[in-house]
PALOMAR-391384 format. One record per residue (C-alpha): chain; x, y, z. Coordinates in steps of 0.25 Angstrom, whole numbers, plus 5000, padded with zeros to 4 digits. Layout:
<sites>
@pavex->A px->X py->Y pz->Z $
...
</sites>
This chain:
<sites>
@pavex->A px->4818 py->4575 pz->5115 $
@pavex->A px->4818 py->4577 pz->5129 $
@pavex->A px->4820 py->4563 pz->5134 $
@pavex->A px->4822 py->4558 pz->5121 $
@pavex->A px->4833 py->4548 pz->5124 $
@pavex->A px->4823 py->4541 pz->5134 $
@pavex->A px->4811 py->4542 pz->5125 $
@pavex->A px->4819 py->4536 pz->5114 $
@pavex->A px->4823 py->4525 pz->5125 $
@pavex->A px->4808 py->4523 pz->5126 $
@pavex->A px->4805 py->4522 pz->5112 $
@pavex->A px->4815 py->4512 pz->5108 $
@pavex->A px->4811 py->4502 pz->5120 $
@pavex->A px->4801 py->4496 pz->5112 $
@pavex->A px->4798 py->4494 pz->5098 $
@pavex->A px->4791 py->4503 pz->5092 $
@pavex->A px->4783 py->4509 pz->5081 $
@pavex->A px->4784 py->4524 pz->5075 $
@pavex->A px->4772 py->4533 pz->5083 $
@pavex->A px->4775 py->4525 pz->5095 $
@pavex->A px->4775 py->4533 pz->5107 $
@pavex->A px->4784 py->4534 pz->5119 $
@pavex->A px->4782 py->4543 pz->5133 $
@pavex->A px->4791 py->4548 pz->5143 $
@pavex->A px->4787 py->4555 pz->5158 $
@pavex->A px->4799 py->4565 pz->5162 $
@pavex->A px->4800 py->4575 pz->5172 $
@pavex->A px->4803 py->4575 pz->5187 $
@pavex->A px->4786 py->4570 pz->5189 $
@pavex->A px->4785 py->4564 pz->5175 $
@pavex->A px->4775 py->4574 pz->5172 $
@pavex->A px->4781 py->4576 pz->5157 $
@pavex->A px->4778 py->4566 pz->5147 $
@pavex->A px->4786 py->4564 pz->5135 $
@pavex->A px->4781 py->4556 pz->5123 $
@pavex->A px->4788 py->4552 pz->5110 $
@pavex->A px->4783 py->4546 pz->5097 $
@pavex->A px->4792 py->4542 pz->5086 $
@pavex->A px->4786 py->4544 pz->5071 $
@pavex->A px->4791 py->4538 pz->5059 $
@pavex->A px->4794 py->4549 pz->5049 $
@pavex->A px->4786 py->4542 pz->5038 $
@pavex->A px->4774 py->4542 pz->5047 $
@pavex->A px->4761 py->4547 pz->5042 $
@pavex->A px->4754 py->4557 pz->5047 $
@pavex->A px->4742 py->4548 pz->5053 $
@pavex->A px->4754 py->4541 pz->5060 $
@pavex->A px->4759 py->4552 pz->5065 $
@pavex->A px->4746 py->4556 pz->5070 $
@pavex->A px->4745 py->4543 pz->5076 $
@pavex->A px->4757 py->4545 pz->5083 $
@pavex->A px->4754 py->4559 pz->5088 $
@pavex->A px->4740 py->4553 pz->5093 $
@pavex->A px->4749 py->4544 pz->5102 $
@pavex->A px->4757 py->4555 pz->5107 $
@pavex->A px->4746 py->4563 pz->5110 $
@pavex->A px->4739 py->4555 pz->5118 $
@pavex->A px->4750 py->4551 pz->5127 $
@pavex->A px->4755 py->4565 pz->5129 $
@pavex->A px->4740 py->4570 pz->5133 $
@pavex->A px->4737 py->4557 pz->5143 $
@pavex->A px->4742 py->4566 pz->5154 $
@pavex->A px->4734 py->4579 pz->5150 $
@pavex->A px->4746 py->4588 pz->5147 $
@pavex->A px->4745 py->4601 pz->5146 $
@pavex->A px->4755 py->4604 pz->5137 $
@pavex->A px->4764 py->4596 pz->5127 $
@pavex->A px->4777 py->4598 pz->5121 $
@pavex->A px->4778 py->4592 pz->5106 $
@pavex->A px->4793 py->4589 pz->5102 $
@pavex->A px->4796 py->4584 pz->5088 $
@pavex->A px->4811 py->4578 pz->5086 $
@pavex->A px->4817 py->4572 pz->5073 $
@pavex->A px->4812 py->4570 pz->5061 $
@pavex->A px->4809 py->4578 pz->5049 $
@pavex->A px->4801 py->4591 pz->5051 $
@pavex->A px->4791 py->4587 pz->5043 $
@pavex->A px->4788 py->4575 pz->5051 $
@pavex->A px->4790 py->4581 pz->5064 $
@pavex->A px->4781 py->4593 pz->5059 $
@pavex->A px->4770 py->4582 pz->5057 $
@pavex->A px->4772 py->4575 pz->5070 $
@pavex->A px->4769 py->4588 pz->5078 $
@pavex->A px->4757 py->4591 pz->5070 $
@pavex->A px->4752 py->4577 pz->5072 $
@pavex->A px->4754 py->4577 pz->5087 $
@pavex->A px->4747 py->4591 pz->5088 $
@pavex->A px->4735 py->4586 pz->5082 $
@pavex->A px->4736 py->4574 pz->5091 $
@pavex->A px->4738 py->4582 pz->5103 $
@pavex->A px->4726 py->4591 pz->5098 $
@pavex->A px->4717 py->4577 pz->5097 $
@pavex->A px->4721 py->4571 pz->5109 $
@pavex->A px->4719 py->4584 pz->5119 $
@pavex->A px->4706 py->4587 pz->5112 $
@pavex->A px->4694 py->4585 pz->5123 $
@pavex->A px->4679 py->4578 pz->5117 $
@pavex->A px->4668 py->4584 pz->5123 $
@pavex->A px->4663 py->4577 pz->5136 $
@pavex->A px->4650 py->4575 pz->5142 $
@pavex->A px->4656 py->4568 pz->5155 $
@pavex->A px->4649 py->4574 pz->5168 $
@pavex->A px->4662 py->4573 pz->5174 $
@pavex->A px->4676 py->4575 pz->5167 $
@pavex->A px->4689 py->4574 pz->5168 $
@pavex->A px->4697 py->4586 pz->5169 $
@pavex->A px->4708 py->4587 pz->5157 $
@pavex->A px->4720 py->4596 pz->5155 $
@pavex->A px->4719 py->4600 pz->5142 $
@pavex->A px->4732 py->4601 pz->5133 $
@pavex->A px->4735 py->4617 pz->5133 $
@pavex->A px->4749 py->4618 pz->5125 $
@pavex->A px->4755 py->4609 pz->5116 $
@pavex->A px->4772 py->4613 pz->5111 $
@pavex->A px->4778 py->4609 pz->5100 $
@pavex->A px->4794 py->4609 pz->5099 $
@pavex->A px->4797 py->4607 pz->5084 $
@pavex->A px->4806 py->4611 pz->5074 $
@pavex->A px->4800 py->4622 pz->5068 $
@pavex->A px->4785 py->4627 pz->5069 $
@pavex->A px->4775 py->4616 pz->5068 $
@pavex->A px->4769 py->4618 pz->5054 $
@pavex->A px->4755 py->4615 pz->5051 $
@pavex->A px->4750 py->4616 pz->5066 $
@pavex->A px->4740 py->4625 pz->5064 $
@pavex->A px->4733 py->4614 pz->5054 $
@pavex->A px->4734 py->4604 pz->5065 $
@pavex->A px->4728 py->4612 pz->5075 $
@pavex->A px->4717 py->4616 pz->5066 $
@pavex->A px->4715 py->4601 pz->5062 $
@pavex->A px->4716 py->4598 pz->5077 $
@pavex->A px->4705 py->4606 pz->5080 $
@pavex->A px->4697 py->4603 pz->5069 $
@pavex->A px->4697 py->4588 pz->5072 $
@pavex->A px->4695 py->4590 pz->5087 $
@pavex->A px->4682 py->4597 pz->5083 $
@pavex->A px->4678 py->4586 pz->5074 $
@pavex->A px->4681 py->4574 pz->5085 $
@pavex->A px->4673 py->4583 pz->5095 $
@pavex->A px->4660 py->4584 pz->5086 $
@pavex->A px->4660 py->4570 pz->5083 $
@pavex->A px->4662 py->4566 pz->5098 $
@pavex->A px->4649 py->4575 pz->5104 $
@pavex->A px->4637 py->4566 pz->5107 $
@pavex->A px->4625 py->4565 pz->5096 $
@pavex->A px->4616 py->4574 pz->5108 $
@pavex->A px->4627 py->4585 pz->5109 $
@pavex->A px->4630 py->4586 pz->5093 $
@pavex->A px->4617 py->4583 pz->5088 $
@pavex->A px->4613 py->4591 pz->5075 $
@pavex->A px->4608 py->4604 pz->5081 $
@pavex->A px->4623 py->4604 pz->5091 $
@pavex->A px->4629 py->4601 pz->5079 $
@pavex->A px->4623 py->4612 pz->5072 $
@pavex->A px->4625 py->4622 pz->5084 $
@pavex->A px->4639 py->4619 pz->5085 $
@pavex->A px->4642 py->4620 pz->5071 $
@pavex->A px->4637 py->4633 pz->5073 $
@pavex->A px->4645 py->4639 pz->5084 $
@pavex->A px->4658 py->4634 pz->5076 $
@pavex->A px->4653 py->4640 pz->5065 $
@pavex->A px->4652 py->4653 pz->5074 $
@pavex->A px->4665 py->4652 pz->5081 $
@pavex->A px->4672 py->4649 pz->5067 $
@pavex->A px->4666 py->4660 pz->5059 $
@pavex->A px->4660 py->4649 pz->5051 $
@pavex->A px->4647 py->4651 pz->5042 $
@pavex->A px->4636 py->4641 pz->5046 $
@pavex->A px->4624 py->4637 pz->5040 $
@pavex->A px->4614 py->4627 pz->5044 $
@pavex->A px->4606 py->4619 pz->5034 $
@pavex->A px->4594 py->4612 pz->5043 $
@pavex->A px->4584 py->4602 pz->5040 $
@pavex->A px->4573 py->4613 pz->5032 $
@pavex->A px->4586 py->4619 pz->5024 $
@pavex->A px->4590 py->4606 pz->5020 $
@pavex->A px->4576 py->4604 pz->5015 $
@pavex->A px->4575 py->4614 pz->5007 $
@pavex->A px->4591 py->4612 pz->5000 $
@pavex->A px->4584 py->4598 pz->4998 $
@pavex->A px->4594 py->4589 pz->5007 $
@pavex->A px->4585 py->4578 pz->5008 $
@pavex->A px->4599 py->4568 pz->5010 $
@pavex->A px->4602 py->4575 pz->5023 $
@pavex->A px->4587 py->4577 pz->5027 $
@pavex->A px->4585 py->4562 pz->5026 $
@pavex->A px->4594 py->4558 pz->5038 $
@pavex->A px->4590 py->4572 pz->5046 $
@pavex->A px->4574 py->4568 pz->5045 $
@pavex->A px->4577 py->4557 pz->5056 $
@pavex->A px->4581 py->4566 pz->5067 $
@pavex->A px->4571 py->4570 pz->5077 $
@pavex->A px->4577 py->4585 pz->5077 $
@pavex->A px->4577 py->4593 pz->5063 $
@pavex->A px->4592 py->4599 pz->5066 $
@pavex->A px->4600 py->4591 pz->5056 $
@pavex->A px->4605 py->4599 pz->5045 $
@pavex->A px->4619 py->4605 pz->5035 $
@pavex->A px->4628 py->4615 pz->5041 $
@pavex->A px->4638 py->4622 pz->5033 $
@pavex->A px->4649 py->4629 pz->5039 $
@pavex->A px->4658 py->4638 pz->5031 $
@pavex->A px->4672 py->4644 pz->5031 $
@pavex->A px->4677 py->4654 pz->5024 $
@pavex->A px->4691 py->4660 pz->5025 $
@pavex->A px->4693 py->4673 pz->5033 $
@pavex->A px->4677 py->4673 pz->5034 $
@pavex->A px->4670 py->4673 pz->5045 $
@pavex->A px->4655 py->4669 pz->5045 $
@pavex->A px->4645 py->4677 pz->5053 $
@pavex->A px->4638 py->4669 pz->5064 $
@pavex->A px->4628 py->4658 pz->5057 $
@pavex->A px->4635 py->4665 pz->5043 $
@pavex->A px->4633 py->4659 pz->5031 $
@pavex->A px->4646 py->4656 pz->5021 $
@pavex->A px->4648 py->4667 pz->5012 $
@pavex->A px->4641 py->4667 pz->4999 $
@pavex->A px->4649 py->4662 pz->4986 $
@pavex->A px->4660 py->4656 pz->4994 $
@pavex->A px->4660 py->4641 pz->4991 $
@pavex->A px->4670 py->4633 pz->5000 $
@pavex->A px->4682 py->4628 pz->4996 $
@pavex->A px->4678 py->4613 pz->5003 $
@pavex->A px->4667 py->4609 pz->5010 $
@pavex->A px->4667 py->4601 pz->5021 $
@pavex->A px->4654 py->4591 pz->5024 $
@pavex->A px->4652 py->4582 pz->5035 $
@pavex->A px->4642 py->4572 pz->5040 $
@pavex->A px->4636 py->4576 pz->5052 $
@pavex->A px->4627 py->4565 pz->5058 $
@pavex->A px->4626 py->4567 pz->5072 $
@pavex->A px->4621 py->4556 pz->5075 $
@pavex->A px->4618 py->4544 pz->5065 $
@pavex->A px->4607 py->4532 pz->5068 $
@pavex->A px->4608 py->4527 pz->5057 $
@pavex->A px->4596 py->4531 pz->5054 $
@pavex->A px->4583 py->4522 pz->5050 $
@pavex->A px->4594 py->4511 pz->5046 $
@pavex->A px->4597 py->4513 pz->5062 $
@pavex->A px->4613 py->4510 pz->5068 $
@pavex->A px->4617 py->4499 pz->5077 $
@pavex->A px->4619 py->4504 pz->5092 $
@pavex->A px->4636 py->4502 pz->5089 $
@pavex->A px->4635 py->4508 pz->5076 $
@pavex->A px->4625 py->4523 pz->5081 $
@pavex->A px->4634 py->4523 pz->5095 $
@pavex->A px->4644 py->4533 pz->5088 $
@pavex->A px->4636 py->4539 pz->5079 $
@pavex->A px->4636 py->4553 pz->5086 $
@pavex->A px->4650 py->4554 pz->5078 $
@pavex->A px->4643 py->4551 pz->5063 $
@pavex->A px->4645 py->4568 pz->5062 $
@pavex->A px->4660 py->4566 pz->5061 $
@pavex->A px->4662 py->4570 pz->5047 $
@pavex->A px->4654 py->4583 pz->5051 $
@pavex->A px->4663 py->4586 pz->5063 $
@pavex->A px->4677 py->4584 pz->5053 $
@pavex->A px->4671 py->4595 pz->5044 $
@pavex->A px->4668 py->4605 pz->5055 $
@pavex->A px->4682 py->4600 pz->5061 $
@pavex->A px->4689 py->4602 pz->5046 $
@pavex->A px->4681 py->4616 pz->5044 $
@pavex->A px->4687 py->4619 pz->5058 $
@pavex->A px->4701 py->4616 pz->5056 $
@pavex->A px->4700 py->4625 pz->5042 $
@pavex->A px->4695 py->4636 pz->5049 $
@pavex->A px->4706 py->4635 pz->5060 $
@pavex->A px->4716 py->4636 pz->5051 $
@pavex->A px->4709 py->4648 pz->5043 $
@pavex->A px->4708 py->4639 pz->5030 $
@pavex->A px->4707 py->4647 pz->5017 $
@pavex->A px->4697 py->4638 pz->5012 $
@pavex->A px->4683 py->4640 pz->5013 $
@pavex->A px->4676 py->4629 pz->5019 $
@pavex->A px->4661 py->4625 pz->5021 $
@pavex->A px->4657 py->4613 pz->5030 $
@pavex->A px->4644 py->4606 pz->5028 $
@pavex->A px->4640 py->4598 pz->5040 $
@pavex->A px->4627 py->4586 pz->5039 $
@pavex->A px->4622 py->4587 pz->5055 $
@pavex->A px->4612 py->4576 pz->5058 $
@pavex->A px->4607 py->4564 pz->5064 $
@pavex->A px->4603 py->4552 pz->5056 $
@pavex->A px->4594 py->4545 pz->5067 $
@pavex->A px->4581 py->4537 pz->5065 $
@pavex->A px->4566 py->4539 pz->5065 $
@pavex->A px->4554 py->4540 pz->5060 $
@pavex->A px->4558 py->4552 pz->5051 $
@pavex->A px->4572 py->4545 pz->5048 $
@pavex->A px->4576 py->4543 pz->5033 $
@pavex->A px->4575 py->4529 pz->5029 $
@pavex->A px->4580 py->4519 pz->5017 $
@pavex->A px->4574 py->4520 pz->5004 $
@pavex->A px->4573 py->4536 pz->5006 $
@pavex->A px->4574 py->4544 pz->4994 $
@pavex->A px->4581 py->4559 pz->4996 $
@pavex->A px->4585 py->4569 pz->4989 $
@pavex->A px->4598 py->4576 pz->4992 $
@pavex->A px->4602 py->4591 pz->4992 $
@pavex->A px->4608 py->4589 pz->4977 $
@pavex->A px->4596 py->4582 pz->4971 $
@pavex->A px->4602 py->4566 pz->4974 $
@pavex->A px->4591 py->4557 pz->4977 $
@pavex->A px->4595 py->4548 pz->4987 $
@pavex->A px->4590 py->4534 pz->4992 $
@pavex->A px->4592 py->4530 pz->5008 $
@pavex->A px->4597 py->4516 pz->5010 $
@pavex->A px->4603 py->4518 pz->5023 $
@pavex->A px->4599 py->4528 pz->5032 $
@pavex->A px->4612 py->4526 pz->5040 $
@pavex->A px->4620 py->4531 pz->5027 $
@pavex->A px->4616 py->4546 pz->5032 $
@pavex->A px->4630 py->4552 pz->5032 $
@pavex->A px->4628 py->4551 pz->5016 $
@pavex->A px->4616 py->4557 pz->5016 $
@pavex->A px->4619 py->4570 pz->5024 $
@pavex->A px->4631 py->4571 pz->5017 $
@pavex->A px->4625 py->4571 pz->5003 $
@pavex->A px->4616 py->4584 pz->5006 $
@pavex->A px->4628 py->4591 pz->5014 $
@pavex->A px->4637 py->4588 pz->5002 $
@pavex->A px->4628 py->4593 pz->4992 $
@pavex->A px->4625 py->4607 pz->4999 $
@pavex->A px->4641 py->4609 pz->5003 $
@pavex->A px->4642 py->4606 pz->4987 $
@pavex->A px->4632 py->4618 pz->4984 $
@pavex->A px->4642 py->4627 pz->4989 $
@pavex->A px->4652 py->4624 pz->4979 $
@pavex->A px->4663 py->4620 pz->4988 $
@pavex->A px->4676 py->4616 pz->4981 $
@pavex->A px->4677 py->4603 pz->4988 $
@pavex->A px->4670 py->4596 pz->4999 $
@pavex->A px->4675 py->4585 pz->5009 $
@pavex->A px->4664 py->4578 pz->5018 $
@pavex->A px->4667 py->4571 pz->5029 $
@pavex->A px->4658 py->4559 pz->5036 $
@pavex->A px->4657 py->4546 pz->5043 $
@pavex->A px->4649 py->4540 pz->5033 $
@pavex->A px->4652 py->4526 pz->5030 $
@pavex->A px->4656 py->4514 pz->5038 $
@pavex->A px->4660 py->4508 pz->5026 $
@pavex->A px->4672 py->4517 pz->5027 $
@pavex->A px->4678 py->4512 pz->5041 $
@pavex->A px->4677 py->4499 pz->5035 $
@pavex->A px->4685 py->4502 pz->5024 $
@pavex->A px->4696 py->4512 pz->5030 $
@pavex->A px->4693 py->4510 pz->5045 $
@pavex->A px->4692 py->4521 pz->5053 $
@pavex->A px->4707 py->4525 pz->5050 $
@pavex->A px->4705 py->4532 pz->5036 $
@pavex->A px->4693 py->4539 pz->5031 $
@pavex->A px->4687 py->4537 pz->5019 $
@pavex->A px->4688 py->4547 pz->5006 $
@pavex->A px->4681 py->4548 pz->4994 $
@pavex->A px->4681 py->4560 pz->4984 $
@pavex->A px->4677 py->4565 pz->4971 $
@pavex->A px->4691 py->4569 pz->4966 $
@pavex->A px->4696 py->4555 pz->4966 $
@pavex->A px->4710 py->4563 pz->4960 $
@pavex->A px->4711 py->4569 pz->4974 $
@pavex->A px->4713 py->4556 pz->4981 $
@pavex->A px->4728 py->4557 pz->4984 $
@pavex->A px->4724 py->4571 pz->4990 $
@pavex->A px->4714 py->4565 pz->5000 $
@pavex->A px->4722 py->4552 pz->5002 $
@pavex->A px->4734 py->4560 pz->5006 $
@pavex->A px->4727 py->4570 pz->5015 $
@pavex->A px->4724 py->4559 pz->5023 $
@pavex->A px->4739 py->4554 pz->5025 $
@pavex->A px->4744 py->4568 pz->5027 $
@pavex->A px->4733 py->4571 pz->5037 $
@pavex->A px->4732 py->4559 pz->5044 $
@pavex->A px->4717 py->4557 pz->5042 $
@pavex->A px->4718 py->4545 pz->5032 $
@pavex->A px->4708 py->4543 pz->5020 $
@pavex->A px->4707 py->4534 pz->5010 $
@pavex->A px->4699 py->4537 pz->4997 $
@pavex->A px->4687 py->4528 pz->4991 $
@pavex->A px->4684 py->4526 pz->4978 $
@pavex->A px->4673 py->4535 pz->4973 $
@pavex->A px->4671 py->4529 pz->4958 $
@pavex->A px->4657 py->4533 pz->4951 $
@pavex->A px->4653 py->4517 pz->4951 $
@pavex->A px->4651 py->4518 pz->4966 $
@pavex->A px->4637 py->4526 pz->4962 $
@pavex->A px->4630 py->4512 pz->4958 $
@pavex->A px->4629 py->4507 pz->4970 $
@pavex->A px->4622 py->4518 pz->4974 $
@pavex->A px->4611 py->4517 pz->4963 $
@pavex->A px->4598 py->4521 pz->4967 $
@pavex->A px->4585 py->4517 pz->4960 $
@pavex->A px->4576 py->4527 pz->4966 $
@pavex->A px->4586 py->4539 pz->4970 $
@pavex->A px->4601 py->4544 pz->4963 $
@pavex->A px->4607 py->4536 pz->4973 $
@pavex->A px->4606 py->4527 pz->4984 $
@pavex->A px->4611 py->4533 pz->4997 $
@pavex->A px->4620 py->4518 pz->5000 $
@pavex->A px->4618 py->4505 pz->4999 $
@pavex->A px->4613 py->4495 pz->5007 $
@pavex->A px->4627 py->4487 pz->5008 $
@pavex->A px->4638 py->4493 pz->5014 $
@pavex->A px->4650 py->4493 pz->5005 $
@pavex->A px->4656 py->4502 pz->4999 $
@pavex->A px->4648 py->4512 pz->5008 $
@pavex->A px->4659 py->4523 pz->5010 $
@pavex->A px->4662 py->4523 pz->4996 $
@pavex->A px->4646 py->4524 pz->4991 $
@pavex->A px->4643 py->4535 pz->5001 $
@pavex->A px->4653 py->4543 pz->4994 $
@pavex->A px->4648 py->4540 pz->4980 $
@pavex->A px->4635 py->4544 pz->4987 $
@pavex->A px->4641 py->4558 pz->4992 $
@pavex->A px->4647 py->4562 pz->4979 $
@pavex->A px->4634 py->4563 pz->4973 $
@pavex->A px->4631 py->4576 pz->4982 $
@pavex->A px->4645 py->4583 pz->4977 $
@pavex->A px->4647 py->4589 pz->4964 $
@pavex->A px->4658 py->4584 pz->4957 $
@pavex->A px->4664 py->4598 pz->4956 $
@pavex->A px->4666 py->4598 pz->4971 $
@pavex->A px->4678 py->4591 pz->4977 $
@pavex->A px->4672 py->4580 pz->4988 $
@pavex->A px->4680 py->4571 pz->4998 $
@pavex->A px->4671 py->4563 pz->5007 $
@pavex->A px->4678 py->4557 pz->5021 $
@pavex->A px->4671 py->4545 pz->5026 $
@pavex->A px->4676 py->4547 pz->5040 $
@pavex->A px->4680 py->4532 pz->5043 $
@pavex->A px->4691 py->4538 pz->5052 $
@pavex->A px->4682 py->4548 pz->5060 $
@pavex->A px->4681 py->4538 pz->5071 $
@pavex->A px->4690 py->4528 pz->5076 $
@pavex->A px->4692 py->4520 pz->5089 $
@pavex->A px->4705 py->4524 pz->5094 $
@pavex->A px->4706 py->4536 pz->5086 $
@pavex->A px->4713 py->4539 pz->5074 $
@pavex->A px->4728 py->4545 pz->5072 $
@pavex->A px->4730 py->4557 pz->5081 $
@pavex->A px->4715 py->4557 pz->5087 $
@pavex->A px->4712 py->4547 pz->5099 $
@pavex->A px->4697 py->4548 pz->5099 $
@pavex->A px->4689 py->4539 pz->5092 $
@pavex->A px->4683 py->4551 pz->5084 $
@pavex->A px->4694 py->4555 pz->5075 $
@pavex->A px->4689 py->4567 pz->5067 $
@pavex->A px->4696 py->4563 pz->5056 $
@pavex->A px->4693 py->4571 pz->5045 $
@pavex->A px->4699 py->4587 pz->5048 $
@pavex->A px->4714 py->4584 pz->5047 $
@pavex->A px->4709 py->4577 pz->5033 $
@pavex->A px->4704 py->4589 pz->5028 $
@pavex->A px->4714 py->4599 pz->5031 $
@pavex->A px->4726 py->4591 pz->5025 $
@pavex->A px->4715 py->4587 pz->5012 $
@pavex->A px->4711 py->4603 pz->5012 $
@pavex->A px->4726 py->4606 pz->5012 $
@pavex->A px->4730 py->4598 pz->5002 $
@pavex->A px->4722 py->4605 pz->4992 $
@pavex->A px->4708 py->4598 pz->4992 $
@pavex->A px->4700 py->4599 pz->4983 $
@pavex->A px->4709 py->4595 pz->4971 $
@pavex->A px->4707 py->4601 pz->4959 $
@pavex->A px->4697 py->4596 pz->4951 $
@pavex->A px->4702 py->4590 pz->4938 $
@pavex->A px->4695 py->4595 pz->4925 $
@pavex->A px->4690 py->4585 pz->4913 $
@pavex->A px->4702 py->4581 pz->4904 $
@pavex->A px->4693 py->4589 pz->4893 $
@pavex->A px->4690 py->4600 pz->4901 $
@pavex->A px->4706 py->4601 pz->4903 $
@pavex->A px->4709 py->4599 pz->4889 $
@pavex->A px->4698 py->4611 pz->4885 $
@pavex->A px->4705 py->4621 pz->4894 $
@pavex->A px->4719 py->4618 pz->4890 $
@pavex->A px->4714 py->4620 pz->4876 $
@pavex->A px->4708 py->4634 pz->4881 $
@pavex->A px->4720 py->4637 pz->4888 $
@pavex->A px->4728 py->4635 pz->4876 $
@pavex->A px->4719 py->4643 pz->4869 $
@pavex->A px->4720 py->4655 pz->4875 $
@pavex->A px->4735 py->4654 pz->4877 $
@pavex->A px->4737 py->4654 pz->4860 $
@pavex->A px->4728 py->4667 pz->4859 $
@pavex->A px->4734 py->4673 pz->4871 $
@pavex->A px->4748 py->4669 pz->4863 $
@pavex->A px->4741 py->4674 pz->4850 $
@pavex->A px->4739 py->4688 pz->4858 $
@pavex->A px->4723 py->4684 pz->4858 $
@pavex->A px->4715 py->4692 pz->4870 $
@pavex->A px->4719 py->4685 pz->4883 $
@pavex->A px->4710 py->4675 pz->4890 $
@pavex->A px->4709 py->4673 pz->4904 $
@pavex->A px->4718 py->4663 pz->4910 $
@pavex->A px->4712 py->4649 pz->4912 $
@pavex->A px->4715 py->4642 pz->4924 $
@pavex->A px->4712 py->4629 pz->4929 $
@pavex->A px->4702 py->4626 pz->4939 $
@pavex->A px->4705 py->4619 pz->4950 $
</sites>
């Protein structure tokens, strides 16, 4: 590398660990900054992203207009991964959030990134698309609650749909009442304004929807992304404390991650048909707000006994999941900053994963490792349901104690997704972390966009395993068909195993 001997000497001057950086200013006026990082060949994606984040922050401190990325030595695949990680880190670090300052300091934007590598950088399009989706998710989440209120969020999504050629439909409170979405409406009834609702966006490969258009009839999605969009959460009647309420404009991050994932898939011109369902409301307090011990009926007919009004996320997600399921997708992924219990269990370094396909645990966690957005699968055993038994309704909303609340919340949501639909629930414990996470330096991490695209590339949802009796009957039928064919009997239609 240019000035490599000097960089090597600086690196060896003191004991360092893999991922540490060294820097050197060169040129007549020291106008060029050279930053180097040495990574272990066995580094995980998370470790590569973390090192790339340090490098990006150092490189952008002087607000350069151009950068050269140079990979040297090591295995070719490792170098490709390191370069992609660095591009992702630069895209995140160079991104600017909305500002409302009266006077802003002029900032020079990063205009150009050149890449010097042995071969074409594979997966660059994927890196750029996921970075754009992550930036969109972080930007939405950071907006103040009087800017991104329910009405403002709806207008923004409608404009996004128009620009991208997505189908758009809004289910307002009158429509949701006719549909029987009583769990969502219980939360929204405490708002001073009647602008809450559920937004449905739809992307179909190669099809641009007309402005305000609806998804084509008879075209079920391969996957539906469902997001919790609580634009501000006071806790409702069970009011939060000041510290607990302060950042609750970020309680819509699940919906922002769903939108960012859809944006990334659209950018890549994905071959998957994708729907996005967003539960958008506030959770306010007041004379009309819902109360503990209320009993409400959800969209799928399930009656819910309310225990704590600050468990509003599972209420709005229940009806949104049920509506999403009614379009018969092959799979549903939902995103929510749902429980403090998940943060206590994992800290903000991992997010919690819950699924009705336990055989897919390895696939789910592998996507976390390879994307650098790490997840951990929690148990979903049926016997947890005994903690949610109600004497007056079909199910308790939650328990009065906090133990295992992340698991019980997932068991509650499980009731609103039919068993024939593969379902993954992500409790976004890593959605916000002081000091950032991996290559993201901001507190708002936008966790989930990289993960989603990696998971879908791995083939989520997994093939549905048939019961042993059904599989045996299918084998007997196949054998009979083969025998008839070999005996010269009439040909039967070919049997194929359903996926």
